[in-house]
N, C-alpha and C positions, 0 to 999 in steps of 0.2 A: 519885761511885761513885752516888749516889742520882740525880744529875742525868742520867748516862749510862741507870741502868736506866729511868728516867723516860721518855727519849727511844726506848727500845727497844720500851716497851709501848704508846708514841702509834703508833709505825710500824707495829707488828705488828696494831693496831687498827684503823688506815687501809686497811693490806692485805687484811685479813679483810673488811672492808666494802666495799672494791671489789669484790672476788672474790664475794661474795654478791650485790651488785648485777648484775653481769656475767651471773652465772647465772640471776637473776630474767628479765632481759632475752632471753637465749637460749631460756628455758623458754616465754616469751610468743612469741616469733617461732617455736618449733617449734610453739606450739597453733595459731596463725593459719595457719601454712602446712598444717597438718593438716587443718584446718577448710575450707579454700579448694580445692573440687575443680579438678582439672586440667580444661581446655578440651578436649574431644574434636577431634581432626582431623575436617574436614568430609569425609563420602566423596565421591570423584570423580564427576562427572557424565560419564555415556557418551552417545555419540550412537545413535540408534535409526534403523534402516531405514525403518520405518512405523510406525503408531500407529492403533490403533482406537479413534475417540472414541465411547465408549458411548452417550452421550444420542442421537447420531443414526446410530449403527450404521453410520459409514463409516470407511474406513480410508483415511489420508492420507500422503503421503511426500514427501521434497523434490521440489521443483519444481511441485507442485500448488497451484492456485489455489484459496483458500476464501473463504468469507463469516464474518466475525468479528462478535461482538456488540459493539454500540456501548455507551458509556458512558451515554448517552442513550436511552433507549427510543423517543423519538419520531423521531430519526433512522435511515435505511436502514443496513443493513448495511456494515461496512466490508469492501473489498476487500483481500485479501494475497496475496503469493506466497510459500510456505513455502522457505526457504533451508535448515533444520537442525531436527532435531527432537531432544531430549535428554532424559534421565532421571536420578533419582539412583540411586544403587547398587541400592536395590531395585526398582526398574522403575517408582517412582511420582513424583509431582508433574512432571508431563511439561510441558515448556516448549517454544515451537515459537520459532525464530527466522525472523522476516517481513520481507519489503519491502513496504511500502505501495503499493497503487494509490491515486490521488486523483480524486474525482470532479470535475468542472468546477466545481462551486461551493465546492469546498475549496480552490482554487488561488487564489492571490494575485488574479488577472485576474476572477476569477469567470467564471459561465456566458457562454458567447457564442453568437450566434445559430447559427452551424454547428457546434456540439457537439451530437454524438448523444445521445439520452437514455441508452442503454448505453455513453457512451464514459467511459473511464478513463484516467489518465496514469501510466505506471510511474515512481514518485519515487525519490529518493535517500536516504528515510526508512527507516531499518532500526530493528527493536524487537523485545522480548523479550515473549512473552505465554504466559499459560496456556494449554494446548491444551483446556481445557473451555470457552473462549470461541469455538470453532469452532462455527459453526451450520450449516456445509454446504459443499460442494463445488461449485466454479462454473468455467467456461471462459472465458478471456479470448482470445479471437481476434485475430489479427493484422486490419488495416481491410481487406486486400483478401479473406480468406477469409471475414470477417463479411458482406459486401456480396454474397457468393454463397450464404447461407446461404437454404435454402426457407423456413425460419421460425425466428423468434428466441424461445428459451425465456426464461423469468424469470432463469436462471443463465448466460445468453449475455451478455458484454460484449465489447468491442473497444477495441484501444489502438493510436494511430497517432503517440503523442508519448511521449518521456521528460520528465522535469518536475523541474525544480530547487527544491526546497520553500522554501530561503532566497532566491533572488533572483527566482523566478518565472518563470525561461526555460525555454522548450521547446527541443529537439532532436528532428527538426529544427526550425529557426525558419523554414522556409519550405517551402512546399506547395502543390499546383495549386489554381488557383481559377477559379471558371465563373461564366457568367451575366453579365447586365449590371452586376449589383451587386459582381462579382468577389471573391465569399465561397468559401471551402472547401467542400467537398462534405460534406452532411451527409445520410447514409443514410435518417434519417426523412423526409426530404422528396423529394415527388415532382417529378421534371425532366424535360423533354422534350429531344431530341438534334435539333440542326439536321443537316440531311442533305447540306447545301453544305460548312459548315466545321466539323461535329462537334462545335460547342462545346453545353454543356447550359444549360438555361434553365429557372429557376421561371416556373411559369404566372403568376403575380402580377407578376412583372417584365416580362412580356410582354403585358400586359392581357388575361388568359384566367383561366378558373376551372379548378379542378382536375377539375371533371365534363369541360370542353370538352377540357382536354389529354388526359383518359382514351381519349376517342372519336377522337383523331386518327389519321390513317393516316400522314399523312408530315407533315413540318414542316420550313420553312425560315424562319431568323432575316431581321430587316429587311435585313441586310447582304448575304444571300444570295439574298433572294426576287425574283420578277420578276413582272409581271401575269400573273395564272392560277396562281400557287402561294402565294398567302397566306392563303385558306380551304381546310382541310384537315379530313378526317372520319374516323369507323368505327375504331376500334381503339385502340392505345395503345403508348408505346414501353416496352420493359420493362428492357433492358439497361442497363448505365451504365458507361462507359469513361473512366478518370481519366488523361488524358494531355495537359492543355493548359497554361495559363497559369500563372506561379507566382507567388504573393503571400506576403509576410511575414505569419506567424501573429500 
């Protein structure tokens, strides 16, 4: 009898100890849960039709080309095309999805002789940037329209190639070439056109100074010239037509 009573007392002591321990763990868990704030869900971002960049007082929209602040102040502004503009639910923290243009010196092959000073390549490099890094708007012309500009401004650029930033490949990979040097056309360089074959030549490639080339009234290259057509004077050739030999970039 005493043994049975002892066993019952031991059982109830163990049971109540276990119950008290369970209550303690439950209380601790509830306190921790209560003290840990629930994370607020992020407000969905929305697409904007346009956005006014306050520090330059310019309104930008998708499709615009812009100049963006470089990380290194010594470098020129980056050139980009805006793909999309988005903001948070309050209309703040505005971001722009951009597609970068690369300058020739930023490409794998670097700048080459035929690259113009205002030439850029449309790359396959997309990025997300703060709208506050926009420094101004610019215009990226087609190659043909750029060569027809009466005056080139600081914010005028031209693009004739698409560029693969990982392989360094260009599209198209073949373009018209000119002169004895068989180089693609650089709109920064003076060239004269042969009235016989219609090819274009750099003055230096035909042993002529730029001043002499500007005074020409007519010009025939060596292959087209005849006696009496080698020395020409007074005036210059101004238009440039791009439809001759094809060479690899």
